[in-house]
Structure formats: C-alpha cells, structure tokens
C-alpha positions, 0 to 999 in steps of 0.5 A: 512467497506470495503475500497480500498486504492491506494498507490504510494510510492516515496523513496527519495534515489538513490536505490529507488527500494529497499524500494519499494520492501520492501513495497510490501513485507510488504503488500503481507505478510498480509493475511488480505488484497488483494494487486494488484501491478501496475507500478504506484501504488498499490491497497490494499483492505480489512476491514478499521481497518485492512488496516489502521493498516497495512499501519500505521505499514508499512509506519512507518517502511519505514519512519524510514529508508528512506526519503519518500513520500507517496500518498494515495487515500482511498475510501469505494465506489470502490469495485472490479468488475468481468469483463464481 
C-alpha cells in the first residue's frame, strides 16, 4: 500500500536546526522513499512498510539524542498528482 506521511519535527533544544537537518539527511539517504521538504513540514511517500520502518529508525535515533516532539499525518489517499 502506497502512503504519504506529513511529518513536522520539533527538537526541544537551543540549536534546533542541527537535529532537523540530521532528520532530513536520514530521510534523504533512503532510496526507497520520496522526500519533499518544506518550511513547516516534510512529505514522505512510499510503500507503507518501508516508510514506517524508516520513520521508526530515524525517529528513534533522534529521540535518543534530543528531547523531541514529532507530529505525523499518515494517509493512503493522498497520491501526488502532476500539475496541469
């Protein structure tokens, strides 16, 4: 099943940009998924099991190192459509 995840990450640390960039690096280095970064959130697309495994590993790594808040929306009905 193909899914789209919208993720927002809020590291509760002074230098919050460092863990945000670390998360983006972890996600962008995964060829199984498509990552589209925005200013407020990031969209991740791919097969359910692959996306969830990557999120599990990435979020766990960051939560070991930083106090963190993640906000996720997961949908199987929001495929990317080509602009007209």
